[in-house]
N, CA, C and O atoms as CSV, one atom per row, in Angstrom:
chain,resi,resn,atom,element,x,y,z
A,1,MET,N,N,8.587,-11.774,-8.692
A,1,MET,CA,C,7.978,-10.824,-7.702
A,1,MET,C,C,6.713,-10.078,-8.419
A,1,MET,O,O,5.642,-10.661,-8.594
A,2,ALA,N,N,6.940,-8.790,-8.795
A,2,ALA,CA,C,5.701,-8.152,-9.657
A,2,ALA,C,C,5.438,-8.775,-11.015
A,2,ALA,O,O,6.370,-9.256,-11.660
A,3,GLU,N,N,4.374,-8.777,-11.397
A,3,GLU,CA,C,4.054,-9.242,-12.643
A,3,GLU,C,C,4.370,-8.413,-13.706
A,3,GLU,O,O,4.945,-7.339,-13.527
A,4,ASP,N,N,3.978,-8.904,-15.016
A,4,ASP,CA,C,4.343,-7.950,-16.217
A,4,ASP,C,C,3.659,-6.577,-16.035
A,4,ASP,O,O,2.584,-6.395,-15.462
A,5,LYS,N,N,4.450,-5.628,-16.614
A,5,LYS,CA,C,3.965,-4.296,-16.525
A,5,LYS,C,C,2.691,-4.091,-17.220
A,5,LYS,O,O,2.193,-2.981,-17.034
A,6,ASN,N,N,2.019,-4.930,-18.006
A,6,ASN,CA,C,0.870,-4.854,-18.692
A,6,ASN,C,C,-0.268,-5.401,-17.890
A,6,ASN,O,O,-1.402,-5.306,-18.358
A,7,THR,N,N,-0.076,-5.956,-16.741
A,7,THR,CA,C,-1.061,-6.796,-15.991
A,7,THR,C,C,-1.984,-5.772,-15.276
A,7,THR,O,O,-1.535,-4.897,-14.536
A,8,ILE,N,N,-3.345,-5.943,-15.553
A,8,ILE,CA,C,-4.280,-5.095,-15.068
A,8,ILE,C,C,-4.681,-5.877,-13.704
A,8,ILE,O,O,-5.004,-7.065,-13.709
A,9,HIS,N,N,-4.628,-5.134,-12.617
A,9,HIS,CA,C,-4.959,-5.745,-11.264
A,9,HIS,C,C,-6.461,-5.259,-10.851
A,9,HIS,O,O,-6.984,-4.212,-11.233
A,10,THR,N,N,-7.030,-6.207,-10.017
A,10,THR,CA,C,-8.105,-5.809,-9.481
A,10,THR,C,C,-7.794,-5.413,-7.886
A,10,THR,O,O,-6.746,-5.831,-7.395
A,11,PRO,N,N,-8.546,-4.747,-7.219
A,11,PRO,CA,C,-8.115,-4.461,-5.968
A,11,PRO,C,C,-7.816,-5.784,-5.060
A,11,PRO,O,O,-6.998,-5.598,-4.159
A,12,LYS,N,N,-8.251,-6.825,-5.150
A,12,LYS,CA,C,-7.858,-8.035,-4.634
A,12,LYS,C,C,-6.548,-8.465,-4.948
A,12,LYS,O,O,-5.755,-8.681,-4.032
A,13,THR,N,N,-6.185,-8.633,-6.267
A,13,THR,CA,C,-4.942,-9.095,-6.791
A,13,THR,C,C,-3.822,-7.955,-6.232
A,13,THR,O,O,-2.799,-8.304,-5.643
A,14,PHE,N,N,-4.106,-6.778,-6.459
A,14,PHE,CA,C,-3.173,-5.710,-5.992
A,14,PHE,C,C,-2.960,-5.884,-4.620
A,14,PHE,O,O,-1.777,-5.910,-4.281
A,15,SER,N,N,-3.830,-6.015,-3.718
A,15,SER,CA,C,-3.607,-6.238,-2.330
A,15,SER,C,C,-2.802,-7.516,-1.921
A,15,SER,O,O,-2.024,-7.523,-0.967
A,16,LEU,N,N,-3.036,-8.531,-2.672
A,16,LEU,CA,C,-2.223,-9.769,-2.481
A,16,LEU,C,C,-0.802,-9.575,-2.811
A,16,LEU,O,O,0.105,-10.025,-2.112
A,17,GLU,N,N,-0.609,-8.836,-3.986
A,17,GLU,CA,C,0.646,-8.560,-4.337
A,17,GLU,C,C,1.489,-7.752,-3.436
A,17,GLU,O,O,2.669,-8.037,-3.231
A,18,ILE,N,N,0.803,-6.599,-2.820
A,18,ILE,CA,C,1.434,-5.775,-1.881
A,18,ILE,C,C,1.699,-6.723,-0.554
A,18,ILE,O,O,2.803,-6.589,-0.025
A,19,GLU,N,N,0.941,-7.501,-0.075
A,19,GLU,CA,C,1.072,-8.343,0.921
A,19,GLU,C,C,2.304,-9.171,0.732
A,19,GLU,O,O,3.156,-9.303,1.611
A,20,LYS,N,N,2.364,-9.734,-0.477
A,20,LYS,CA,C,3.584,-10.571,-0.794
A,20,LYS,C,C,4.915,-9.848,-0.691
A,20,LYS,O,O,5.898,-10.291,-0.097
A,21,ILE,N,N,4.847,-8.745,-1.299
A,21,ILE,CA,C,6.124,-7.711,-1.222
A,21,ILE,C,C,6.402,-7.521,0.170
A,21,ILE,O,O,7.521,-7.809,0.595
A,22,ALA,N,N,5.475,-7.050,0.966
A,22,ALA,CA,C,5.714,-6.670,2.384
A,22,ALA,C,C,6.339,-7.851,3.304
A,22,ALA,O,O,7.208,-7.692,4.162
A,23,PHE,N,N,5.715,-9.060,2.942
A,23,PHE,CA,C,6.256,-10.257,3.649
A,23,PHE,C,C,7.587,-10.645,3.205
A,23,PHE,O,O,8.470,-10.918,4.018
A,24,ASP,N,N,7.791,-10.685,1.757
A,24,ASP,CA,C,9.133,-11.108,1.312
A,24,ASP,C,C,10.212,-10.149,1.714
A,24,ASP,O,O,11.278,-10.601,2.133
A,25,LYS,N,N,10.018,-8.891,1.620
A,25,LYS,CA,C,10.984,-7.885,1.886
A,25,LYS,C,C,11.179,-7.490,3.370
A,25,LYS,O,O,12.188,-6.916,3.779
A,26,ARG,N,N,9.985,-7.894,4.242
A,26,ARG,CA,C,9.989,-7.561,5.516
A,26,ARG,C,C,10.019,-6.061,5.760
A,26,ARG,O,O,10.858,-5.552,6.503
A,27,CYS,N,N,8.946,-5.259,5.022
A,27,CYS,CA,C,8.791,-3.967,5.067
A,27,CYS,C,C,7.439,-3.648,5.441
A,27,CYS,O,O,6.655,-4.567,5.679
A,28,THR,N,N,7.066,-2.397,5.521
A,28,THR,CA,C,5.718,-1.968,5.785
A,28,THR,C,C,4.959,-2.066,4.485
A,28,THR,O,O,5.521,-2.160,3.394
A,29,HIS,N,N,3.550,-2.039,4.672
A,29,HIS,CA,C,2.703,-2.108,3.460
A,29,HIS,C,C,3.051,-0.756,2.689
A,29,HIS,O,O,3.168,-0.803,1.465
A,30,LEU,N,N,3.211,0.393,3.340
A,30,LEU,CA,C,3.539,1.657,2.647
A,30,LEU,C,C,4.797,1.538,1.690
A,30,LEU,O,O,4.804,1.921,0.520
A,31,GLU,N,N,5.707,1.036,2.263
A,31,GLU,CA,C,7.074,0.768,1.560
A,31,GLU,C,C,6.638,-0.356,0.331
A,31,GLU,O,O,7.118,-0.248,-0.798
A,32,ALA,N,N,5.944,-1.137,0.588
A,32,ALA,CA,C,5.649,-2.221,-0.374
A,32,ALA,C,C,4.928,-1.525,-1.628
A,32,ALA,O,O,5.290,-1.762,-2.781
A,33,ILE,N,N,4.055,-0.793,-1.368
A,33,ILE,CA,C,3.415,0.056,-2.386
A,33,ILE,C,C,4.241,0.919,-3.277
A,33,ILE,O,O,4.030,1.180,-4.462
A,34,SER,N,N,5.155,1.295,-2.558
A,34,SER,CA,C,6.223,2.271,-3.206
A,34,SER,C,C,7.266,1.467,-4.104
A,34,SER,O,O,7.701,1.898,-5.172
A,35,ILE,N,N,7.583,0.345,-3.580
A,35,ILE,CA,C,8.482,-0.804,-4.241
A,35,ILE,C,C,7.666,-1.319,-5.451
A,35,ILE,O,O,8.229,-1.456,-6.537
A,36,TYR,N,N,6.387,-1.600,-5.298
A,36,TYR,CA,C,5.530,-1.954,-6.426
A,36,TYR,C,C,5.481,-1.051,-7.668
A,36,TYR,O,O,5.674,-1.367,-8.842
A,37,CYS,N,N,5.153,0.250,-7.094
A,37,CYS,CA,C,5.036,1.265,-8.080
A,37,CYS,C,C,6.490,1.473,-8.867
A,37,CYS,O,O,6.514,1.660,-10.083
A,38,GLU,N,N,7.557,1.430,-8.155
A,38,GLU,CA,C,8.815,1.618,-8.798
A,38,GLU,C,C,8.998,0.471,-9.781
A,38,GLU,O,O,9.360,0.749,-10.925
A,39,GLN,N,N,8.772,-0.833,-9.423
A,39,GLN,CA,C,8.872,-1.944,-10.313
A,39,GLN,C,C,8.038,-1.886,-11.490
A,39,GLN,O,O,8.420,-2.385,-12.548
A,40,MET,N,N,6.817,-1.253,-11.362
A,40,MET,CA,C,5.686,-1.336,-12.415
A,40,MET,C,C,5.936,0.080,-13.129
A,40,MET,O,O,5.295,0.227,-14.169
A,41,GLY,N,N,6.682,1.041,-12.779
A,41,GLY,CA,C,6.852,2.314,-13.508
A,41,GLY,C,C,5.552,3.089,-13.522
A,41,GLY,O,O,5.172,3.727,-14.504
A,42,ILE,N,N,4.920,3.005,-12.431
A,42,ILE,CA,C,3.652,3.908,-12.247
A,42,ILE,C,C,3.765,4.858,-11.049
A,42,ILE,O,O,4.597,4.675,-10.160
A,43,GLU,N,N,2.955,5.813,-11.057
A,43,GLU,CA,C,2.791,6.780,-9.854
A,43,GLU,C,C,2.107,6.122,-8.765
A,43,GLU,O,O,1.134,5.421,-9.041
A,44,PRO,N,N,2.514,6.262,-7.454
A,44,PRO,CA,C,1.685,5.875,-6.420
A,44,PRO,C,C,0.271,6.320,-6.379
A,44,PRO,O,O,-0.592,5.511,-6.038
A,45,VAL,N,N,-0.048,7.571,-6.707
A,45,VAL,CA,C,-1.334,8.008,-6.637
A,45,VAL,C,C,-2.345,7.066,-7.667
A,45,VAL,O,O,-3.548,6.957,-7.430
A,46,SER,N,N,-1.832,6.555,-8.575
A,46,SER,CA,C,-2.600,5.661,-9.472
A,46,SER,C,C,-3.146,4.465,-8.842
A,46,SER,O,O,-4.087,3.830,-9.318
A,47,THR,N,N,-2.498,4.151,-7.693
A,47,THR,CA,C,-2.918,3.006,-6.922
A,47,THR,C,C,-4.196,3.171,-6.023
A,47,THR,O,O,-4.880,2.226,-5.631
A,48,ALA,N,N,-4.414,4.420,-5.763
A,48,ALA,CA,C,-5.368,4.589,-4.704
A,48,ALA,C,C,-6.620,3.764,-5.066
A,48,ALA,O,O,-7.152,3.176,-4.124
A,49,LYS,N,N,-7.172,3.631,-6.296
A,49,LYS,CA,C,-8.464,3.023,-6.579
A,49,LYS,C,C,-8.330,1.414,-6.305
A,49,LYS,O,O,-9.308,0.670,-6.224
A,50,LEU,N,N,-7.033,1.011,-6.181
A,50,LEU,CA,C,-7.009,-0.438,-6.033
A,50,LEU,C,C,-6.701,-0.834,-4.477
A,50,LEU,O,O,-6.324,-1.975,-4.207
A,51,LEU,N,N,-6.870,0.109,-3.518
A,51,LEU,CA,C,-6.699,-0.274,-2.308
A,51,LEU,C,C,-7.943,-0.783,-1.774
A,51,LEU,O,O,-9.038,-0.259,-1.975
A,52,THR,N,N,-7.717,-1.911,-1.029
A,52,THR,CA,C,-8.994,-2.571,-0.462
A,52,THR,C,C,-9.048,-1.879,1.067
A,52,THR,O,O,-8.126,-1.215,1.540
A,53,LYS,N,N,-10.217,-2.147,1.688
A,53,LYS,CA,C,-10.483,-1.736,3.077
A,53,LYS,C,C,-9.274,-2.067,3.983
A,53,LYS,O,O,-8.638,-1.208,4.594
A,54,SER,N,N,-8.998,-3.492,4.013
A,54,SER,CA,C,-8.036,-4.031,4.605
A,54,SER,C,C,-6.698,-3.332,4.453
A,54,SER,O,O,-6.090,-2.978,5.463
A,55,LEU,N,N,-6.248,-3.134,3.331
A,55,LEU,CA,C,-5.024,-2.544,2.838
A,55,LEU,C,C,-4.976,-1.169,3.327
A,55,LEU,O,O,-3.947,-0.689,3.803
A,56,LYS,N,N,-6.053,-0.540,3.219
A,56,LYS,CA,C,-5.912,1.032,3.547
A,56,LYS,C,C,-5.784,1.179,5.185
A,56,LYS,O,O,-5.262,2.172,5.692
A,57,GLU,N,N,-6.344,0.029,5.999
A,57,GLU,CA,C,-6.172,0.177,7.293
A,57,GLU,C,C,-4.709,-0.170,7.657
A,57,GLU,O,O,-4.181,0.423,8.598
A,58,LYS,N,N,-4.060,-1.068,6.981
A,58,LYS,CA,C,-2.631,-1.481,7.384
A,58,LYS,C,C,-1.725,-0.254,6.807
A,58,LYS,O,O,-0.693,0.060,7.400
A,59,VAL,N,N,-2.103,0.358,5.751
A,59,VAL,CA,C,-1.306,1.484,5.435
A,59,VAL,C,C,-1.365,2.697,6.368
A,59,VAL,O,O,-0.389,3.401,6.630
A,60,GLU,N,N,-2.706,2.890,6.883
A,60,GLU,CA,C,-2.983,3.854,7.907
A,60,GLU,C,C,-2.368,3.472,9.299
A,60,GLU,O,O,-2.117,4.360,10.113
A,61,ALA,N,N,-2.166,2.372,9.527
A,61,ALA,CA,C,-1.349,1.804,10.879
A,61,ALA,C,C,0.036,2.103,10.687
A,61,ALA,O,O,0.648,2.701,11.572
A,62,ASN,N,N,0.654,1.715,9.518
A,62,ASN,CA,C,2.077,2.096,9.202
A,62,ASN,C,C,2.256,3.536,9.245
A,62,ASN,O,O,3.303,3.979,9.717
A,63,ALA,N,N,1.254,4.410,8.755
A,63,ALA,CA,C,1.518,5.931,8.718
A,63,ALA,C,C,1.554,6.384,10.205
A,63,ALA,O,O,2.442,7.157,10.563
A,64,ILE,N,N,0.637,5.940,11.070
A,64,ILE,CA,C,0.627,6.117,12.370
A,64,ILE,C,C,1.889,5.939,13.116
A,64,ILE,O,O,2.415,6.838,13.772
A,65,ASP,N,N,2.425,4.556,12.968
A,65,ASP,CA,C,3.551,4.195,13.549
A,65,ASP,C,C,4.756,5.002,13.119
A,65,ASP,O,O,5.702,5.179,13.887
A,66,LEU,N,N,4.723,5.492,11.886
A,66,LEU,CA,C,5.905,6.381,11.363
A,66,LEU,C,C,5.716,7.887,11.641
A,66,LEU,O,O,6.454,8.764,11.191
A,67,ASN,N,N,4.546,8.105,12.507
A,67,ASN,CA,C,4.342,9.505,12.877
A,67,ASN,C,C,4.038,10.394,11.799
A,67,ASN,O,O,4.298,11.591,11.923
A,68,TYR,N,N,3.433,9.872,10.586
A,68,TYR,CA,C,3.007,10.586,9.344
A,68,TYR,C,C,1.574,11.087,9.668
A,68,TYR,O,O,1.119,12.086,9.111
A,69,LEU,N,N,0.828,10.322,10.643
A,69,LEU,CA,C,-0.614,10.621,11.020
A,69,LEU,C,C,-0.433,10.800,12.528
A,69,LEU,O,O,0.515,10.356,13.175
A,70,PRO,N,N,-1.482,11.522,13.015
A,70,PRO,CA,C,-1.627,11.737,14.381
A,70,PRO,C,C,-1.941,10.301,15.112
A,70,PRO,O,O,-2.611,9.464,14.507
A,71,LYS,N,N,-1.494,10.069,16.282
A,71,LYS,CA,C,-1.949,8.917,16.973
A,71,LYS,C,C,-3.308,8.549,17.059
A,71,LYS,O,O,-3.596,7.370,16.856
A,72,SER,N,N,-4.243,9.419,17.344
A,72,SER,CA,C,-5.521,9.339,17.374
A,72,SER,C,C,-6.224,10.430,16.859
A,72,SER,O,O,-5.803,11.583,16.959
A,73,ALA,N,N,-7.337,10.111,16.281
A,73,ALA,CA,C,-8.226,11.096,15.747
A,73,ALA,C,C,-9.034,11.960,16.783
A,73,ALA,O,O,-9.586,11.346,17.696
A,74,LYS,N,N,-9.132,13.086,16.735
A,74,LYS,CA,C,-9.685,14.000,17.598
A,74,LYS,C,C,-10.813,14.814,16.971
A,74,LYS,O,O,-10.591,15.469,15.953
A,75,LEU,N,N,-12.078,14.793,17.577
A,75,LEU,CA,C,-12.992,15.640,16.969
A,75,LEU,C,C,-12.793,17.090,17.418
A,75,LEU,O,O,-12.506,17.363,18.583
A,76,PRO,N,N,-12.960,18.056,16.415
A,76,PRO,CA,C,-12.820,19.437,16.675
A,76,PRO,C,C,-13.982,19.895,17.782
A,76,PRO,O,O,-15.134,19.465,17.739
A,77,MET,N,N,-13.548,20.731,18.665
A,77,MET,CA,C,-14.345,21.141,19.739
A,77,MET,C,C,-14.597,22.703,19.676
A,77,MET,O,O,-15.280,23.254,20.540
């Protein structure tokens, strides 16, 4: 599953690894990032720089589905 703890990921390889975990474990991308961090022994905040635009959008969609974020963005009036 996850590679050696000393592996340095690029955003692309990190994204592919998260996609693989999400598919294999049938979980959300948000959960896949958490699983990855647990396996690698790293803090989730340290993965922020590795998120691709596509992965950010998927995580945001997961968060909206789980009611962690509002359903739609509203401009302040």
